[in-house]
N, C-alpha and C positions, 0 to 999 in steps of 0.2 A: 504491500500499501504507502504512493508515494509520502512523503511529507505536507504537511499545509506547506504554505506561505508564509514569510515572516510577513508583518502587519506593517504600515509605510505611514510614519509619525513626520507630519511637517510642521514643522511651531509659523504659525503668521499673522505679522499684521501688516496691514492695508498692502494685500498681494494677490485683489483683486486685477489684473493688467496683466499678470505673471502667472497666474495657477492654468487657466486653457494647456500652456506649451508643457506645462510642469507636467500635469497630467497625464498628460499624448503618450508620454515620454517613461511614466515610468513602466516595472514589467507586469507587461499583461493577467491579472486576475491575481495579482495582488491585493491585497485589501488596503486602504488605504483613509486614514484620519485625517484632517484635520485641524488641529488647535485654530479657535479664534480668539487671537488675542489682543479682544478689544479697539479692534477695526474701524477703521469708521471711513469704510470703502464697503464696495460691496463682497469681499472677502466668502464669509458664510455661504452667500447665496447662488457665487459660483461659484462655490468646492460643491453643493449638493448639489447641483442640477445637470452638475457636470461626474454624480454617481459615487461623490465621496462622501462617508460618514462625517460631519461634522461637531466637535462642543466644541462651547466659550467656555476659554482664562479670561477675566476682565481683572484681575491682578496684568500688568505689566510688567514683564519682563522676560527672556529667551526661557530664564530657566522656568518660572513658571508656565510655560505654556510647555515644552518637553515635558516636564512634571504630570501635568495636564494628563497628556497623551500617554503615558503610564499606566499611571492608575485606569484611563479610560478603553485602553490595546487590551484586545481582547487570542494572540496571539502571545502562542507558547515564544515565539524570537518575533521581537522587534528591531526597522528600523528608524533611522533617523537622520533626515538632511532636512537642509534650509531648503524652504518654500520658492526660492526665487527664479530657481531656474538655471543657477552659475556653478552647480555640480553634477555632475554628468553620470544620469545611474543606475549609466552600462553597471558602473565596477559594484550595485547593489549584490550583483546574480555572485562574484568570488567572495564577495565579504562577508554572506552567508555562509558561502559554502565553507568557511575558514572557521566561522564557529562552529558550526554544524558536523561538521565532519571531525572535532577535535581537536583542534590545533590552537583555537585559537578560543578564550571565555570574550574577547575582546575583538571585536577585526575594525580600524581607521582606517579612516581616507589622507590621503599624501595631498591636498594642493597640488599641479603645477598647470603655471598657468599658458591656454593656447593661445595668447599673444600676449603682447607689454602694452598695459596698462589696465589689463584685468584685473591685475591687484596693484595698487597705489602703494609706492612707497612705502610711506608713513606705517600702513596695513603691515604689511610683508616682513618692514622689519621689527613691527614690535611681535607677533609670531620669532620670530630666528629668534628671540630675545628667549621667549616665556619657555619651547620649545627646549632650546639647551640648558636653562635652568631642570626642566621637567628628569634632561637625560641623566643632568649634574642629580640628579636622587634619584635613577634608576628606573625611571619611565624613558623604555626605550622608543622616542618618535620622532618627526619633523614637524607634528602641527598639531594641531589643538583636536584634536577631533572630529572638521565640521558635520564629517558622513560617521553615520556606525551603527553598526548590526554588533544586538546581543541577545540575550535572554531576558525578558522580560521583569521575569520575579527575581533575577540575580540584581538588574540594574536597580530594580525599587528597594533590594537591602543592600544596597554599599549605604545606605541612608546620604542620599550630596544635600546639605543644605542649602546651596546658594542659589535666589529666584530668578537672578540678572543674570550677566553679560560672563559672570564667572564660573559659569554650572561646568560647561564641557572642560574645563583645567581641573575643579574639587571631581568628577570622574574618574580621573586619567588618576590624578593625586590619587583617589580610594581607590578604585584599582589596582595598579602599583604597591599600595602596605598591606591591599589583598592577598598580596598573589599573584593575581589573575596573567592569564599569558594571553598576547597582542599583539597582532598583527597586525603590520603596516602595508596601505595599498597606492599607488599612485593616482590617484583622480585626476577626470582633466576637471582645469578653474575654467569656467567660462564667464563671458556678461552676462547679466541678469536676461533674464528673461523679458525684466518689464519694472518699473517701478527705480526705488532710488533705497541701496542701501542703509541700512539704520547702523552700522558699526563701519566696517571700512568705505563707506562712500565719505566720507565726510571725515579730518582731523579732528574735531569732538568727540564722533560714536570713537573711531582708536581710545581714543583714551579715558571714554565713561572705562571703553571692554580691557583698557591695563589696568585703570584704579581697581575694579572688580577682580582682575587676575593676581596682579600685584598684590592686595590684603589677603587673597589665599596664599601664596609662597611664603609671606610671612608667620604663615603658618597657625592661618582664625580657624581652631577646630578642626585640621585637618593633619595625625602625626607627620611630620617626610618617612619617604621612601627610601628602606638604605635597597643598594643595590645587593 
């Protein structure tokens, strides 16, 4: 009997313009859960009209949206990626295989820009610094898991508490501290399918994300990871 596909969780804030293209590209037959993170546009209506299940998370924040998606998900495996179309969903298959085969507890993507200008310098530089600090703590990654696959129950059991931009970093720190096996795979990083990035699209967004992540790396409730 074939295994059930992962449920795809898309945390979305004002992604009505991007969602049609994003949903068309997702693997056929995989259930899709769109978490509407208090959008001011028609994100929820567009997602529902295109066949996605929709839950609402009124508290703004990337971590809040992802957590709401994990709580509402029904599948054993969960795949999380941004709802803006910047990440090639073709990576979902290999990431899922790594977890399902037992080679990894958490499979994550490493962004590889498809062209100049896709990843602004300020966002790329900040990411490189954070990833280097993670490797120094024994977490073998080169990006902060913008796309990832893992078992739903295990993710919830990690107890990730950040509800803002620091969520992916805290997830990696807690996974490393818990002895999880990580598998990193290159994933094409493309221009958004629509709208504007809430993080890398502006220096202000990057600074906000860096603030959240720096707080975590300074030890805000996460035990340092030992190699």
